[in-house]
ChimeraX commands (.cxc) that place a marker at each C-alpha (Angstrom):
marker #1 position -19.19,29.86,-6.16 radius 0.5
marker #1 position -17.99,26.68,-5.97 radius 0.5
marker #1 position -14.56,28.01,-7.54 radius 0.5
marker #1 position -14.30,30.68,-4.62 radius 0.5
marker #1 position -14.98,27.73,-1.85 radius 0.5
marker #1 position -12.34,25.30,-3.49 radius 0.5
marker #1 position -9.53,28.24,-3.63 radius 0.5
marker #1 position -10.64,28.75,0.28 radius 0.5
marker #1 position -10.32,25.74,0.69 radius 0.5
marker #1 position -6.77,25.45,-0.68 radius 0.5
marker #1 position -5.94,28.39,0.98 radius 0.5
marker #1 position -6.99,26.59,4.65 radius 0.5
marker #1 position -5.60,23.59,3.94 radius 0.5
marker #1 position -2.20,24.97,3.36 radius 0.5
marker #1 position -2.56,27.63,6.40 radius 0.5
marker #1 position -4.09,25.28,8.51 radius 0.5
marker #1 position -1.07,24.10,10.59 radius 0.5
marker #1 position -0.49,27.78,11.27 radius 0.5
marker #1 position -4.30,28.87,12.28 radius 0.5
marker #1 position -5.07,29.05,16.17 radius 0.5
marker #1 position -7.89,26.63,17.46 radius 0.5
marker #1 position -10.22,30.02,17.12 radius 0.5
marker #1 position -9.09,30.53,13.58 radius 0.5
marker #1 position -10.12,26.64,12.43 radius 0.5
marker #1 position -13.29,27.13,14.27 radius 0.5
marker #1 position -13.97,30.25,12.12 radius 0.5
marker #1 position -12.57,29.08,8.89 radius 0.5
marker #1 position -14.76,25.94,9.10 radius 0.5
marker #1 position -17.77,28.33,9.64 radius 0.5
marker #1 position -16.94,29.74,6.94 radius 0.5
marker #1 position -16.73,26.56,4.59 radius 0.5
marker #1 position -19.82,25.39,5.92 radius 0.5
marker #1 position -22.25,28.37,5.77 radius 0.5
marker #1 position -20.97,31.02,2.93 radius 0.5
marker #1 position -23.98,32.71,2.03 radius 0.5
marker #1 position -24.64,32.91,5.92 radius 0.5
marker #1 position -21.30,34.65,6.88 radius 0.5
marker #1 position -21.29,36.78,3.49 radius 0.5
marker #1 position -24.50,38.24,4.93 radius 0.5
marker #1 position -23.94,38.43,8.80 radius 0.5
marker #1 position -22.27,41.20,10.55 radius 0.5
marker #1 position -19.25,40.53,12.38 radius 0.5
marker #1 position -21.08,41.72,15.43 radius 0.5
marker #1 position -23.26,38.60,14.78 radius 0.5
marker #1 position -20.80,36.24,14.19 radius 0.5
marker #1 position -18.91,37.36,17.40 radius 0.5
marker #1 position -22.54,36.59,19.36 radius 0.5
marker #1 position -22.94,33.34,17.30 radius 0.5
marker #1 position -19.27,31.84,17.38 radius 0.5
marker #1 position -18.26,33.67,20.87 radius 0.5
marker #1 position -14.96,34.45,19.33 radius 0.5
marker #1 position -14.06,38.57,19.69 radius 0.5
marker #1 position -14.11,40.88,16.00 radius 0.5
marker #1 position -9.97,40.93,16.37 radius 0.5
marker #1 position -10.04,37.53,16.19 radius 0.5
marker #1 position -12.33,37.01,13.07 radius 0.5
marker #1 position -9.98,40.01,11.15 radius 0.5
marker #1 position -7.11,37.77,12.25 radius 0.5
marker #1 position -8.30,34.97,10.68 radius 0.5
marker #1 position -9.14,36.58,7.81 radius 0.5
marker #1 position -5.60,37.66,7.27 radius 0.5
marker #1 position -4.19,34.44,8.31 radius 0.5
marker #1 position -5.87,32.82,5.32 radius 0.5
marker #1 position -4.22,35.66,3.06 radius 0.5
marker #1 position -6.96,38.26,2.73 radius 0.5
marker #1 position -6.75,42.36,3.49 radius 0.5
marker #1 position -9.24,41.76,5.91 radius 0.5
marker #1 position -12.79,40.84,7.01 radius 0.5
marker #1 position -14.35,42.55,4.04 radius 0.5
marker #1 position -11.93,41.45,1.65 radius 0.5
marker #1 position -12.90,37.87,2.37 radius 0.5
marker #1 position -16.58,38.57,2.36 radius 0.5
marker #1 position -16.00,40.44,-1.24 radius 0.5
marker #1 position -14.71,37.81,-2.68 radius 0.5
marker #1 position -17.31,35.26,-1.62 radius 0.5
marker #1 position -19.89,37.77,-2.15 radius 0.5
marker #1 position -18.79,37.83,-5.64 radius 0.5
marker #1 position -18.57,34.12,-5.91 radius 0.5
marker #1 position -22.48,34.21,-4.84 radius 0.5
marker #1 position -23.25,36.66,-6.98 radius 0.5
marker #1 position -21.92,34.63,-10.20 radius 0.5
marker #1 position -23.98,31.74,-8.96 radius 0.5
marker #1 position -27.07,33.66,-8.95 radius 0.5
marker #1 position -29.63,35.01,-11.33 radius 0.5
marker #1 position -29.84,38.86,-11.25 radius 0.5
marker #1 position -32.87,38.94,-8.32 radius 0.5
marker #1 position -31.20,36.66,-6.19 radius 0.5
marker #1 position -28.11,38.65,-6.39 radius 0.5
marker #1 position -29.23,41.62,-5.79 radius 0.5
marker #1 position -31.11,40.74,-2.94 radius 0.5
marker #1 position -27.57,39.67,-1.38 radius 0.5
marker #1 position -26.19,42.92,-2.49 radius 0.5
marker #1 position -28.76,45.07,-0.62 radius 0.5
marker #1 position -28.38,42.87,2.59 radius 0.5
marker #1 position -24.97,44.29,2.93 radius 0.5
marker #1 position -24.12,47.84,4.02 radius 0.5
marker #1 position -22.68,50.05,1.61 radius 0.5
marker #1 position -22.65,53.78,3.10 radius 0.5
marker #1 position -18.78,54.62,1.57 radius 0.5
marker #1 position -19.74,53.00,-1.76 radius 0.5
marker #1 position -19.03,55.06,-4.87 radius 0.5
marker #1 position -21.94,53.84,-7.16 radius 0.5
marker #1 position -20.87,55.61,-10.26 radius 0.5
marker #1 position -17.42,54.10,-9.81 radius 0.5
marker #1 position -18.72,50.87,-8.76 radius 0.5
marker #1 position -20.80,50.28,-11.93 radius 0.5
marker #1 position -18.34,51.83,-13.84 radius 0.5
marker #1 position -15.78,49.63,-13.04 radius 0.5
marker #1 position -17.75,46.93,-13.20 radius 0.5
marker #1 position -18.93,47.80,-16.65 radius 0.5
marker #1 position -14.99,48.09,-17.84 radius 0.5
marker #1 position -14.23,44.82,-16.17 radius 0.5
marker #1 position -17.26,42.89,-18.04 radius 0.5
marker #1 position -16.12,44.18,-21.61 radius 0.5
marker #1 position -12.39,43.31,-20.66 radius 0.5
marker #1 position -13.64,39.97,-19.48 radius 0.5
marker #1 position -15.68,39.64,-22.88 radius 0.5
marker #1 position -12.48,40.22,-25.11 radius 0.5
marker #1 position -11.00,37.11,-23.12 radius 0.5
marker #1 position -14.14,35.00,-23.69 radius 0.5
marker #1 position -14.99,35.88,-27.42 radius 0.5
marker #1 position -13.67,33.15,-29.46 radius 0.5
marker #1 position -12.76,34.36,-32.89 radius 0.5
marker #1 position -13.81,31.15,-34.70 radius 0.5
marker #1 position -17.15,31.48,-33.27 radius 0.5
marker #1 position -17.01,35.09,-33.90 radius 0.5
marker #1 position -15.84,34.97,-37.47 radius 0.5
marker #1 position -18.86,32.14,-38.28 radius 0.5
marker #1 position -21.27,34.82,-36.92 radius 0.5
marker #1 position -20.31,37.10,-39.19 radius 0.5
marker #1 position -20.74,34.77,-42.33 radius 0.5
marker #1 position -23.99,33.80,-41.03 radius 0.5
marker #1 position -25.18,36.67,-40.65 radius 0.5
marker #1 position -23.74,38.37,-44.12 radius 0.5
marker #1 position -25.19,35.12,-45.99 radius 0.5
marker #1 position -28.61,34.95,-44.38 radius 0.5
marker #1 position -31.99,35.38,-46.11 radius 0.5
marker #1 position -33.55,36.72,-42.87 radius 0.5
marker #1 position -32.42,37.20,-39.02 radius 0.5
marker #1 position -34.94,37.00,-36.44 radius 0.5
marker #1 position -33.95,38.39,-33.05 radius 0.5
marker #1 position -35.29,36.61,-29.82 radius 0.5
marker #1 position -35.09,36.97,-25.70 radius 0.5
marker #1 position -37.16,37.69,-22.88 radius 0.5
marker #1 position -36.98,40.04,-20.42 radius 0.5
marker #1 position -34.26,42.53,-20.88 radius 0.5
marker #1 position -32.87,40.11,-23.60 radius 0.5
marker #1 position -35.68,41.23,-25.74 radius 0.5
marker #1 position -34.55,44.99,-26.02 radius 0.5
marker #1 position -31.27,43.62,-26.95 radius 0.5
marker #1 position -32.99,41.41,-29.37 radius 0.5
marker #1 position -34.86,44.90,-31.12 radius 0.5
marker #1 position -31.73,46.84,-30.62 radius 0.5
marker #1 position -29.96,43.75,-32.70 radius 0.5
marker #1 position -32.91,44.05,-35.04 radius 0.5
marker #1 position -32.15,48.02,-35.84 radius 0.5
marker #1 position -28.80,47.69,-36.05 radius 0.5
marker #1 position -28.46,44.58,-38.10 radius 0.5
marker #1 position -30.94,46.50,-40.54 radius 0.5
marker #1 position -28.45,49.60,-41.10 radius 0.5
marker #1 position -26.18,47.48,-42.37 radius 0.5
marker #1 position -28.50,45.85,-45.15 radius 0.5
marker #1 position -29.05,42.74,-43.14 radius 0.5
marker #1 position -32.56,41.67,-43.47 radius 0.5
marker #1 position -33.88,41.58,-39.79 radius 0.5
marker #1 position -36.64,41.23,-37.84 radius 0.5
marker #1 position -37.25,41.02,-34.02 radius 0.5
marker #1 position -39.54,37.96,-32.72 radius 0.5
marker #1 position -41.96,39.53,-30.10 radius 0.5
marker #1 position -43.17,36.91,-26.77 radius 0.5
marker #1 position -46.73,37.52,-27.03 radius 0.5
marker #1 position -49.59,36.09,-28.30 radius 0.5
marker #1 position -47.60,33.47,-30.51 radius 0.5
marker #1 position -44.71,31.59,-28.87 radius 0.5
marker #1 position -41.37,31.57,-30.44 radius 0.5
marker #1 position -41.61,28.65,-31.80 radius 0.5
marker #1 position -45.15,29.03,-33.35 radius 0.5
marker #1 position -43.25,31.81,-35.34 radius 0.5
marker #1 position -40.04,29.77,-35.90 radius 0.5
marker #1 position -42.91,27.21,-38.11 radius 0.5
marker #1 position -42.75,29.60,-41.60 radius 0.5
marker #1 position -39.12,30.08,-41.43 radius 0.5
marker #1 position -36.81,28.57,-44.02 radius 0.5
marker #1 position -33.34,27.04,-44.02 radius 0.5
marker #1 position -31.54,29.87,-45.41 radius 0.5
marker #1 position -32.66,31.68,-42.29 radius 0.5
marker #1 position -31.07,32.56,-39.12 radius 0.5
marker #1 position -32.03,33.03,-35.49 radius 0.5
marker #1 position -29.90,35.12,-33.53 radius 0.5
marker #1 position -30.89,34.53,-29.52 radius 0.5
marker #1 position -29.94,36.21,-26.21 radius 0.5
marker #1 position -30.00,34.16,-23.20 radius 0.5
marker #1 position -28.51,35.03,-20.01 radius 0.5
marker #1 position -29.62,34.36,-15.94 radius 0.5
marker #1 position -32.66,33.51,-15.59 radius 0.5
marker #1 position -32.28,31.72,-18.75 radius 0.5
marker #1 position -35.81,31.77,-20.43 radius 0.5
marker #1 position -37.64,28.41,-21.17 radius 0.5
marker #1 position -38.95,29.98,-24.21 radius 0.5
marker #1 position -36.01,31.08,-25.91 radius 0.5
marker #1 position -34.26,27.77,-25.10 radius 0.5
marker #1 position -37.21,25.53,-26.53 radius 0.5
marker #1 position -37.35,28.29,-29.65 radius 0.5
marker #1 position -33.27,27.31,-30.32 radius 0.5
marker #1 position -33.92,23.39,-29.65 radius 0.5
marker #1 position -37.08,23.40,-32.41 radius 0.5
marker #1 position -34.82,25.60,-34.60 radius 0.5
marker #1 position -32.20,23.03,-34.68 radius 0.5
marker #1 position -34.58,20.25,-35.13 radius 0.5
marker #1 position -36.17,21.80,-38.29 radius 0.5
marker #1 position -32.37,22.63,-39.68 radius 0.5
marker #1 position -32.12,26.31,-38.99 radius 0.5
marker #1 position -28.77,28.03,-37.98 radius 0.5
marker #1 position -28.87,29.36,-34.55 radius 0.5
marker #1 position -26.47,32.14,-33.25 radius 0.5
marker #1 position -26.94,32.31,-29.40 radius 0.5
marker #1 position -25.63,34.82,-27.30 radius 0.5
marker #1 position -24.77,33.82,-23.27 radius 0.5
marker #1 position -22.50,34.64,-20.53 radius 0.5
marker #1 position -21.71,30.91,-19.78 radius 0.5
marker #1 position -20.16,28.06,-21.91 radius 0.5
marker #1 position -22.14,25.90,-20.07 radius 0.5
marker #1 position -25.37,27.30,-20.81 radius 0.5
marker #1 position -28.10,25.36,-22.33 radius 0.5
marker #1 position -28.99,27.16,-25.46 radius 0.5
marker #1 position -25.55,26.66,-26.70 radius 0.5
marker #1 position -26.14,22.57,-27.33 radius 0.5
marker #1 position -28.77,23.84,-29.60 radius 0.5
marker #1 position -26.74,26.88,-31.35 radius 0.5
marker #1 position -24.50,26.30,-34.33 radius 0.5
marker #1 position -22.32,29.13,-33.04 radius 0.5
marker #1 position -22.25,30.83,-29.36 radius 0.5
marker #1 position -20.78,34.25,-28.27 radius 0.5
marker #1 position -19.79,34.17,-25.12 radius 0.5
marker #1 position -20.24,37.57,-23.10 radius 0.5
marker #1 position -19.83,38.90,-18.88 radius 0.5
marker #1 position -22.77,40.30,-17.86 radius 0.5
marker #1 position -21.82,40.18,-14.03 radius 0.5
marker #1 position -23.83,43.20,-12.19 radius 0.5
marker #1 position -24.80,44.03,-8.80 radius 0.5
marker #1 position -28.08,45.33,-10.02 radius 0.5
marker #1 position -31.35,44.16,-10.41 radius 0.5
marker #1 position -30.61,42.94,-13.95 radius 0.5
marker #1 position -27.93,41.77,-16.06 radius 0.5
marker #1 position -25.51,44.35,-17.57 radius 0.5
marker #1 position -26.22,44.73,-20.96 radius 0.5
marker #1 position -22.71,47.03,-21.69 radius 0.5
marker #1 position -20.71,44.13,-23.34 radius 0.5
marker #1 position -23.09,43.12,-25.11 radius 0.5
marker #1 position -23.62,46.22,-26.85 radius 0.5
marker #1 position -20.22,46.19,-27.42 radius 0.5
marker #1 position -20.37,42.86,-29.03 radius 0.5
marker #1 position -23.32,44.33,-31.46 radius 0.5
marker #1 position -21.59,46.92,-32.18 radius 0.5
marker #1 position -18.44,45.40,-33.29 radius 0.5
marker #1 position -20.38,42.51,-35.53 radius 0.5
marker #1 position -22.27,45.59,-37.29 radius 0.5
marker #1 position -19.36,47.16,-37.60 radius 0.5
marker #1 position -17.55,44.45,-39.48 radius 0.5
marker #1 position -20.42,43.65,-41.29 radius 0.5
marker #1 position -20.94,47.33,-42.64 radius 0.5
marker #1 position -17.44,47.17,-43.62 radius 0.5
marker #1 position -17.24,43.70,-45.81 radius 0.5
marker #1 position -20.35,44.83,-47.26 radius 0.5
marker #1 position -19.46,48.33,-47.99 radius 0.5
marker #1 position -21.49,48.78,-51.33 radius 0.5
marker #1 position -24.89,47.21,-49.59 radius 0.5
marker #1 position -24.63,49.08,-46.46 radius 0.5
marker #1 position -23.63,52.39,-48.20 radius 0.5
marker #1 position -27.09,51.69,-50.19 radius 0.5
marker #1 position -29.34,51.36,-47.30 radius 0.5
marker #1 position -27.84,54.30,-45.61 radius 0.5
marker #1 position -28.79,56.64,-48.56 radius 0.5
marker #1 position -31.93,55.15,-48.58 radius 0.5
marker #1 position -32.57,55.85,-44.70 radius 0.5
marker #1 position -31.85,59.53,-45.58 radius 0.5
marker #1 position -34.01,59.28,-48.63 radius 0.5
marker #1 position -36.80,58.60,-46.41 radius 0.5
marker #1 position -36.22,60.78,-43.63 radius 0.5
marker #1 position -36.00,63.52,-45.99 radius 0.5
marker #1 position -38.64,62.95,-47.68 radius 0.5
marker #1 position -41.18,61.59,-45.37 radius 0.5
marker #1 position -40.43,62.60,-42.07 radius 0.5
marker link #1:1,2 radius 0.2
marker link #1:2,3 radius 0.2
marker link #1:3,4 radius 0.2
marker link #1:4,5 radius 0.2
marker link #1:5,6 radius 0.2
marker link #1:6,7 radius 0.2
marker link #1:7,8 radius 0.2
marker link #1:8,9 radius 0.2
marker link #1:9,10 radius 0.2
marker link #1:10,11 radius 0.2
marker link #1:11,12 radius 0.2
marker link #1:12,13 radius 0.2
marker link #1:13,14 radius 0.2
marker link #1:14,15 radius 0.2
marker link #1:15,16 radius 0.2
marker link #1:16,17 radius 0.2
marker link #1:17,18 radius 0.2
marker link #1:18,19 radius 0.2
marker link #1:19,20 radius 0.2
marker link #1:20,21 radius 0.2
marker link #1:21,22 radius 0.2
marker link #1:22,23 radius 0.2
marker link #1:23,24 radius 0.2
marker link #1:24,25 radius 0.2
marker link #1:25,26 radius 0.2
marker link #1:26,27 radius 0.2
marker link #1:27,28 radius 0.2
marker link #1:28,29 radius 0.2
marker link #1:29,30 radius 0.2
marker link #1:30,31 radius 0.2
marker link #1:31,32 radius 0.2
marker link #1:32,33 radius 0.2
marker link #1:33,34 radius 0.2
marker link #1:34,35 radius 0.2
marker link #1:35,36 radius 0.2
marker link #1:36,37 radius 0.2
marker link #1:37,38 radius 0.2
marker link #1:38,39 radius 0.2
marker link #1:39,40 radius 0.2
marker link #1:40,41 radius 0.2
marker link #1:41,42 radius 0.2
marker link #1:42,43 radius 0.2
marker link #1:43,44 radius 0.2
marker link #1:44,45 radius 0.2
marker link #1:45,46 radius 0.2
marker link #1:46,47 radius 0.2
marker link #1:47,48 radius 0.2
marker link #1:48,49 radius 0.2
marker link #1:49,50 radius 0.2
marker link #1:50,51 radius 0.2
marker link #1:51,52 radius 0.2
marker link #1:52,53 radius 0.2
marker link #1:53,54 radius 0.2
marker link #1:54,55 radius 0.2
marker link #1:55,56 radius 0.2
marker link #1:56,57 radius 0.2
marker link #1:57,58 radius 0.2
marker link #1:58,59 radius 0.2
marker link #1:59,60 radius 0.2
marker link #1:60,61 radius 0.2
marker link #1:61,62 radius 0.2
marker link #1:62,63 radius 0.2
marker link #1:63,64 radius 0.2
marker link #1:64,65 radius 0.2
marker link #1:65,66 radius 0.2
marker link #1:66,67 radius 0.2
marker link #1:67,68 radius 0.2
marker link #1:68,69 radius 0.2
marker link #1:69,70 radius 0.2
marker link #1:70,71 radius 0.2
marker link #1:71,72 radius 0.2
marker link #1:72,73 radius 0.2
marker link #1:73,74 radius 0.2
marker link #1:74,75 radius 0.2
marker link #1:75,76 radius 0.2
marker link #1:76,77 radius 0.2
marker link #1:77,78 radius 0.2
marker link #1:78,79 radius 0.2
marker link #1:79,80 radius 0.2
marker link #1:80,81 radius 0.2
marker link #1:81,82 radius 0.2
marker link #1:82,83 radius 0.2
marker link #1:83,84 radius 0.2
marker link #1:84,85 radius 0.2
marker link #1:85,86 radius 0.2
marker link #1:86,87 radius 0.2
marker link #1:87,88 radius 0.2
marker link #1:88,89 radius 0.2
marker link #1:89,90 radius 0.2
marker link #1:90,91 radius 0.2
marker link #1:91,92 radius 0.2
marker link #1:92,93 radius 0.2
marker link #1:93,94 radius 0.2
marker link #1:94,95 radius 0.2
marker link #1:95,96 radius 0.2
marker link #1:96,97 radius 0.2
marker link #1:97,98 radius 0.2
marker link #1:98,99 radius 0.2
marker link #1:99,100 radius 0.2
marker link #1:100,101 radius 0.2
marker link #1:101,102 radius 0.2
marker link #1:102,103 radius 0.2
marker link #1:103,104 radius 0.2
marker link #1:104,105 radius 0.2
marker link #1:105,106 radius 0.2
marker link #1:106,107 radius 0.2
marker link #1:107,108 radius 0.2
marker link #1:108,109 radius 0.2
marker link #1:109,110 radius 0.2
marker link #1:110,111 radius 0.2
marker link #1:111,112 radius 0.2
marker link #1:112,113 radius 0.2
marker link #1:113,114 radius 0.2
marker link #1:114,115 radius 0.2
marker link #1:115,116 radius 0.2
marker link #1:116,117 radius 0.2
marker link #1:117,118 radius 0.2
marker link #1:118,119 radius 0.2
marker link #1:119,120 radius 0.2
marker link #1:120,121 radius 0.2
marker link #1:121,122 radius 0.2
marker link #1:122,123 radius 0.2
marker link #1:123,124 radius 0.2
marker link #1:124,125 radius 0.2
marker link #1:125,126 radius 0.2
marker link #1:126,127 radius 0.2
marker link #1:127,128 radius 0.2
marker link #1:128,129 radius 0.2
marker link #1:129,130 radius 0.2
marker link #1:130,131 radius 0.2
marker link #1:131,132 radius 0.2
marker link #1:132,133 radius 0.2
marker link #1:133,134 radius 0.2
marker link #1:134,135 radius 0.2
marker link #1:135,136 radius 0.2
marker link #1:136,137 radius 0.2
marker link #1:137,138 radius 0.2
marker link #1:138,139 radius 0.2
marker link #1:139,140 radius 0.2
marker link #1:140,141 radius 0.2
marker link #1:141,142 radius 0.2
marker link #1:142,143 radius 0.2
marker link #1:143,144 radius 0.2
marker link #1:144,145 radius 0.2
marker link #1:145,146 radius 0.2
marker link #1:146,147 radius 0.2
marker link #1:147,148 radius 0.2
marker link #1:148,149 radius 0.2
marker link #1:149,150 radius 0.2
marker link #1:150,151 radius 0.2
marker link #1:151,152 radius 0.2
marker link #1:152,153 radius 0.2
marker link #1:153,154 radius 0.2
marker link #1:154,155 radius 0.2
marker link #1:155,156 radius 0.2
marker link #1:156,157 radius 0.2
marker link #1:157,158 radius 0.2
marker link #1:158,159 radius 0.2
marker link #1:159,160 radius 0.2
marker link #1:160,161 radius 0.2
marker link #1:161,162 radius 0.2
marker link #1:162,163 radius 0.2
marker link #1:163,164 radius 0.2
marker link #1:164,165 radius 0.2
marker link #1:165,166 radius 0.2
marker link #1:166,167 radius 0.2
marker link #1:167,168 radius 0.2
marker link #1:168,169 radius 0.2
marker link #1:169,170 radius 0.2
marker link #1:170,171 radius 0.2
marker link #1:171,172 radius 0.2
marker link #1:172,173 radius 0.2
marker link #1:173,174 radius 0.2
marker link #1:174,175 radius 0.2
marker link #1:175,176 radius 0.2
marker link #1:176,177 radius 0.2
marker link #1:177,178 radius 0.2
marker link #1:178,179 radius 0.2
marker link #1:179,180 radius 0.2
marker link #1:180,181 radius 0.2
marker link #1:181,182 radius 0.2
marker link #1:182,183 radius 0.2
marker link #1:183,184 radius 0.2
marker link #1:184,185 radius 0.2
marker link #1:185,186 radius 0.2
marker link #1:186,187 radius 0.2
marker link #1:187,188 radius 0.2
marker link #1:188,189 radius 0.2
marker link #1:189,190 radius 0.2
marker link #1:190,191 radius 0.2
marker link #1:191,192 radius 0.2
marker link #1:192,193 radius 0.2
marker link #1:193,194 radius 0.2
marker link #1:194,195 radius 0.2
marker link #1:195,196 radius 0.2
marker link #1:196,197 radius 0.2
marker link #1:197,198 radius 0.2
marker link #1:198,199 radius 0.2
marker link #1:199,200 radius 0.2
marker link #1:200,201 radius 0.2
marker link #1:201,202 radius 0.2
marker link #1:202,203 radius 0.2
marker link #1:203,204 radius 0.2
marker link #1:204,205 radius 0.2
marker link #1:205,206 radius 0.2
marker link #1:206,207 radius 0.2
marker link #1:207,208 radius 0.2
marker link #1:208,209 radius 0.2
marker link #1:209,210 radius 0.2
marker link #1:210,211 radius 0.2
marker link #1:211,212 radius 0.2
marker link #1:212,213 radius 0.2
marker link #1:213,214 radius 0.2
marker link #1:214,215 radius 0.2
marker link #1:215,216 radius 0.2
marker link #1:216,217 radius 0.2
marker link #1:217,218 radius 0.2
marker link #1:218,219 radius 0.2
marker link #1:219,220 radius 0.2
marker link #1:220,221 radius 0.2
marker link #1:221,222 radius 0.2
marker link #1:222,223 radius 0.2
marker link #1:223,224 radius 0.2
marker link #1:224,225 radius 0.2
marker link #1:225,226 radius 0.2
marker link #1:226,227 radius 0.2
marker link #1:227,228 radius 0.2
marker link #1:228,229 radius 0.2
marker link #1:229,230 radius 0.2
marker link #1:230,231 radius 0.2
marker link #1:231,232 radius 0.2
marker link #1:232,233 radius 0.2
marker link #1:233,234 radius 0.2
marker link #1:234,235 radius 0.2
marker link #1:235,236 radius 0.2
marker link #1:236,237 radius 0.2
marker link #1:237,238 radius 0.2
marker link #1:238,239 radius 0.2
marker link #1:239,240 radius 0.2
marker link #1:240,241 radius 0.2
marker link #1:241,242 radius 0.2
marker link #1:242,243 radius 0.2
marker link #1:243,244 radius 0.2
marker link #1:244,245 radius 0.2
marker link #1:245,246 radius 0.2
marker link #1:246,247 radius 0.2
marker link #1:247,248 radius 0.2
marker link #1:248,249 radius 0.2
marker link #1:249,250 radius 0.2
marker link #1:250,251 radius 0.2
marker link #1:251,252 radius 0.2
marker link #1:252,253 radius 0.2
marker link #1:253,254 radius 0.2
marker link #1:254,255 radius 0.2
marker link #1:255,256 radius 0.2
marker link #1:256,257 radius 0.2
marker link #1:257,258 radius 0.2
marker link #1:258,259 radius 0.2
marker link #1:259,260 radius 0.2
marker link #1:260,261 radius 0.2
marker link #1:261,262 radius 0.2
marker link #1:262,263 radius 0.2
marker link #1:263,264 radius 0.2
marker link #1:264,265 radius 0.2
marker link #1:265,266 radius 0.2
marker link #1:266,267 radius 0.2
marker link #1:267,268 radius 0.2
marker link #1:268,269 radius 0.2
marker link #1:269,270 radius 0.2
marker link #1:270,271 radius 0.2
marker link #1:271,272 radius 0.2
marker link #1:272,273 radius 0.2
marker link #1:273,274 radius 0.2
marker link #1:274,275 radius 0.2
marker link #1:275,276 radius 0.2
marker link #1:276,277 radius 0.2
marker link #1:277,278 radius 0.2
marker link #1:278,279 radius 0.2
marker link #1:279,280 radius 0.2
marker link #1:280,281 radius 0.2
marker link #1:281,282 radius 0.2
marker link #1:282,283 radius 0.2
view
């Protein structure tokens, strides 16, 4: 959100000499009340500021936007990026979306997340994660909320490419309590997205104190879990829905297991043959 407001400030500073007094009032209102501006209707702005709809539209255009709705859309994205999934969704639902094609909206959002993730992934960090996973005695996956499902999927996929892996449940024992008996030859593979789970971060902290390697998958380079991680993989999970998008995370997971399978061909093939045997003989 701060980057969005800063960009708007720069625009206003550059355009200020060309704005009318009414347009200056609107620009100042947006800077002081960005969330309110995004959520209220043009009619409400007219009533509150005593400025006509046409002047409000022209103000957005004077600042370099196509119109009021493009300006609100830019600010809305800034707000969504700053909030957790539930506040983001509440903000989205407060707007009118009668003409939106939701299939296209979510599909475009998914493609953007995947493309952004390709830019965010650090190849050095990615290679380190592959090496840690290949040489780990055991990999333990953790996460809370939708991240718990990602952790379970990760364990399923790791097992398919000959990586000994277990999914840590978040139940009677905390993650930290389950880590007590883990050795330094093991690896914690943690998922941490807004709203960031305190339990997951504390588990990574405790693992680091014990000298256990931690790989974290998160959305920001400033995420707290990173300070307790030996390797971190950054992905884009922006979403207008009530949950963070998991599509880019799945792309990352599938790329990891595909590379591990390629580098550990013999072990992976033996695992696949064992799975086929079990399915054939004991299904």
